[in-house]
N, C-alpha and C positions, 0 to 999 in steps of 0.2 A: 122109562120118563127123558123128554125129547129136551136137548143144551142147543142153545144159541150160541155158532157162532160167528163173534166176534172179529169182521177184517181185520188182520195188521193196520192200516192204512188209518183206521179209526181207534186201536189203543193206541198208536201211536201217539195223535194226537188228544189224546185222553189223559195221557203219560207228561205231554208238552204243559198241558192247561192247567193240573194237578200241582205242576215244579212248579211254574211260575205263581199260583197263587200264597201254595208255601213258601214263598223267600219274596218279599215284597221293599223291592228295591229303593232305598232314603230317599225323602223329599230331597230335589235340587230347586237354586231360589238362585235366577242371575240378577244382579241389578240391574243391568239395564231393562231387564221388564217392567222395572217399575219405574224409569222412568231416568235415571242417573245416565250421564254423560263425559265419555273420556277422552273433553276435548283440553283440559288440564284450567276448564276458567270455570266454567261452572260449578256452582256448590250442591254437594250431592249429600250433603248430609240428612235431611228428610228421606231421601230414596232409599239411601241405604239402610237409614236406620228403618222405613217399611221393609221392605225384603228379610231385613231379621228379627222384624215382627210380625209377621208373616210365619217365616219359620218354627218362630219359639208359638203360635199362639198352633201348626199344626201338630205341633207334638215334638221338631226336632229336624235336622236335615241336613243339608249344605247349603252355603249364601255364595255364591265364586262371583268373582272380581274377574270383568275377560281381560285382554290387553289394551290398554290407550290408561290414562294420566286421568282418576280420578278426584279432585280436590274434593277434601271433607272439612267438618269440624265432626264432634263429637259423636262416636257414634259407639251402642252396645249392646254385646255379645251374650247370647242368652244359655242357658243348658241345655245342654243334647244340640248344639250348635258346634258349627266346622266352618271356618269362615276361609273362603279357598283363592290363594292370588295366581293366577294362572299366568303362565310365562310371556313376560311381556304386561302383564297388570303393576300400575303404577298405585298402589292410595297415599296420598300425597295429602297434609295438612297442609290448615289453609295456612298462609302467611301474614293472616287479621286479627290477631287476639281477639275483635271484638267476638269473629265465629265460636269458641269454647264459653263465651260465657252462656249461662240457662237459669234464669230465676236469679241473678245475681252473684248465682256459683262459679267459677271456674275450673273447667273440666284438661282431660288428655282428651288424646285422639280416638282409643280403643279405650272401653271400659267393659272387663265379666266380676262382675259380684254376686257372690251365694248361688252358682249356677255351676255343676257336676259334668260330666262329659264334654268337656269344652275345645278348639282347638283351634291350633291357624297353620295355616299348614299354604306349600305350591314353592314354584317360585317367582314368585313375586314379588315387588320390594312394597313395603312403606317405607314413607318419606316426613322426616318429623318436619322439614326446616324449620330446623333450631336456628339457622344459623341468622334467618329473616327477623329475627327477637335476640341477637348480638352486635354490639358496636365492634365490631371485628377489628375495628385499628385500632383500639384503644385497650391497653391491659390490665389488669390488676398487680402492679408494683413496685414497689421500694416496702423498707421497711413497717413503716405506716403503723393505726392505731388497730390491726389485727384483735388483740384479745384472746389469741391463743398464746403465745412466748411476748418476753421480757427480751427486747434487743440485748439487753446489756451484761444475758448470760451466754450470748453469742462469741468466738472467738475475733468477730466485725466490729460488736457494738452498731452503733447505729449506721453503717453501712452495708450489716444484712440483707440480703435480698434488694439491696440500692438498685435502680433501673438502670442508671449506666452499664452496669453490668454486664445487660442485655434484656430486650421483653420479647424476645420470637418466639418465644415458648407459652407465652401466654401468661394465666389464663383471661381471655379475652371481657369484660364488661356485660352482662345479661341486662338486656331492657326486662321489666315485664315478661314472662313467658307462659305458656300453655303446661300446665300439670302435665303426669309421669305420660310416656307416649304409650305405654302398654301396661297394663295394670290387672292381674288376676287377683280377685280379693276374695278369700274362703271359697277357694273353688276344692274339687278334687278331680281326677283324672282327668288332668290337665293334659296336652299336647302342645309345642310347636317345634313346627318342624321345617328343614329347609328353604325357609323364607331369606330373604332380605331385607336388613333394616339399614336406614342413611338415618342421617341427619340428625337427632336428637333434639329439642329442647331441654330437656331436661332425664329422667332414669329415661333408659330405653325400655327394659320390659321387668316391671316388681311384681316377685309372684310374694304376697303377705296373704300369709299363714293360709296356705294351699295343703293338700297332701296328694304322694298320687301323681307327681310331673316328670314330665321327658320332656328337654330338650336338646334338638337333634338336628346337623348342619345347618346351624343357624348361621348367617353373616350376618354381624354388626358392626356397620362403618363408620363412626361418629367426629368429626372433625376433635384434631385432637389440644385442640387449646383452648373449647369448649371449657367449663366449670357445670358441675354436677352433674353429666348425663351419663351417667352408672352404664355397662354394658346391662349384666344380670342382676340383679340385686334382688338378693333373695332372704326375708325374716320373719319370722317363726313358722317355716313349712318342714314338713317331714315328710321321706319317702321323695327326695327329689335328685335325677340324675342327670347331668351336662352331659355332653357328648359332640364329638366330631363339628368342633363351635370355630370361628372366627367372629375376635372380636379386640377395636380398637375404640379408645373410647378416653377421654382427657379427664375422668373422674375411674376411679374403681372398675378394672376390665369384668370383675366378679367379685359379688361381695356376697356374706355369709352374716347372719348377724339375725338378732331377735328384738329391731325395733317394732314395737305397734305402732299405727299413729292413729291415736281417737278418733279427728277429728273426717281424718282422709274414707274410714267406715261411715262414720252416719253421713257421708254428703250421697256414699254409693247403695245407701240404706242396709250396710253390713252390721256386726255382731260388734259394739262399740269397745270390747273388753280390753283388757291391757293385754302388756307381751307376753306372748307364750312361748314356748322353749322351739328350738330348730335341732330335729335331730335326722341323724339316716343321708347325707347328703351324698352324693358322688360327680366328681368332675373327670374329664378322661378323652385324651386325644386333642388339644386344644392348644389355636394360638394367641398370644393375651400380647397387649399393649395398651401401655398405659400413662398418664401423666403422672397417677397419684398410685397406687398399688395396687398391683396383676389382680395376685387373689387374695383377701381379706376373709378375715375370718372369726367374727366379732367382733364387741366395741362395748352395745352398752344392752340393758333391758333383759332377754330369762338366758337361760342355761342354751351352751349347744354342746352338741356332742354327739360322735361315732362317720366323720367325718373321712372319705379318703380324696386325694386328688394326682394323680399317675399322669405321664405322657401327657405332659405339657411342656411349649416353648415358649418363652417371655419373652418380648423383644423390646429395647428404647424405655424402658420402662422406669419410672422417680424410684419403686420400690421393686423387688420380688413380687416377695410373699412374708403376709403378717399373718400375727396370732396374738389377739390383745385381748384384754377386759379393762373395765373405765368404769364400771360399779358390780354391782353386788352379781353379775350374772359370772358363771364359769363356764370353759371352756375344758373339752379334758375328750381322749381318744381320736387322735387328727393325724392321719398320716399322708406324706409328701412323698412323692417317687418319681423317680423316672421326669427329673425336670434341669432344663437347661434353659439359666437365667444371663439377662443381657440388662443391669442398670448403669444409669450414670445420672449424675444430679444435671437438672432444669431452672430456665432462669423464671420466675413468679413462683408467685405463692400457690405451691402446693402440697401434697400431703407426700411423704416422702424425701432421704438423702442421701440416696442414690442407691441404700444397700441391699443386700440382695434376701435378707431373712431379720424383718427382727419379728421377736417377739418380747412383749410387754405386759408388767401389769400394773396398771396408776390407774388412783382415782382423778375424775377429770372434774369430781366439785369436792369442796372442806365439809359435806354434808354423810356422804359416804360413810355409814358407821359401820361396813364389813365390806371388804374387797375381796370378791370373788377367786376361784384357782382358777390357773392354766395346768394343766396335769397329762401325762403319758398324752406326748407331740414324740411324732419319727419323722427324720427326715433321713434319706435316702438315697444315694443313686444320682447326685445332684451335684453337676460343676457350673460352674456362675461366674462370670466376673465385672467388676463392680467398678465402682467410682468409690466404694464404703467397705468400710469390713460388715460383718455380721453383727448384728444387736442382740442382746437380752438381757434383758432388766425385770426384775424383781423386785419387794418392795418388803419395809417389813412385816405388815401384814399380812401379805400376800410371798412365801417365795415358790418359784417356780418350781414345779414338784413331775420327774420325770420326763426328762427331754434327752434326747439322743440324736445325735450328728453320724452318721455311716455311712463314709463312704463320699462325704462333701469334699467339694476340691471348689479351692475362691480362690480367683486372681484378681487381684487387686491396681487398679493402672491410677495412675494421677491423669484430668480430667482441663478441657478449659475450664471450666468453672469450679475447681478445689480449691484454690483460693479465695471465692468472696462465695461461695457458697459451701464448702465445704464443712464438714459439722463439730463437734468440740471433743472426738478423743484422738 
């Protein structure tokens, strides 16, 4: 029996063809091929959404934003899709509120709902144009009728937060504004990596009922005087890992809570179920700054458990670390370690009073039947310089349990606002 000898060149070509067939490259969709123009003037909402839809219909891939300034209104990312911003690319939110209203409903810039395997990556920038929706020359100042405190219980009485003591720190007065800048809702296997996000008009990144999330190398730079522009707000999520980020925000730099928002889910076609629990959260190697709380855990909603925060620098913030419960939900098993904190008083009505650490269990409404618990919380290897002390405040119905301070050093100093804004302790 005679055997045919296949020439080596033909054999190599066949192997290459088989190799190329075995590994199919992911589809790539450049928004400029769908009509987008990076001239900072053209409204590219339709073109970008067209590229995202084409990617989705093909089963997924990467939608690329090249260098240029691409003005846009709300866009929607679907499952199995990566939105990639190349270096020099700017996805700039429109400064016209009308561009965010669709069928009578107002949206934020980027929405991702009920989608798995989704990502936002690259060395480009997402610009929310937040200051365009603010009166940057006027501030919310003075004791006023805020509804969250009674001035007669403060040392300063009616002069508490009086604008005569200064207004430099804001908060400025917002007009009507778009929704949250980037929202992942009911998603699994989420990645946000390397992007810069600036000037959010409201919450910057909202992770809502998501699972298996990595946020790495992200730089959030918001105007510090703008209210409600939280950096990363995580609600009712599990297995979230945030690392190597730099976050400056007027409101909380990072907030971990379990507040559900049924109205938001209905808008995006998601699950309108109530708040769920939050668990398995880590934050490490981050620098944070906030006019409110740099790192907050808890508030209301569902239970929170198993969180670890390490290697963090907090600078020029109104409050450093906060663990709190305000309704039936509980917080347990939380570790803070290797953290440097700088806290000071700020003018204006912000959350926090220069305390480096606060742990508190207080009902926020009279009809709370059973206040949740705070237990198994550890603070270790912490250096703080502040204009107020650590506050630990339990309640008759919610005694704080198993709270440890290990190798925690606090230096308290007097600041220029200590007399006018300082607390009652």
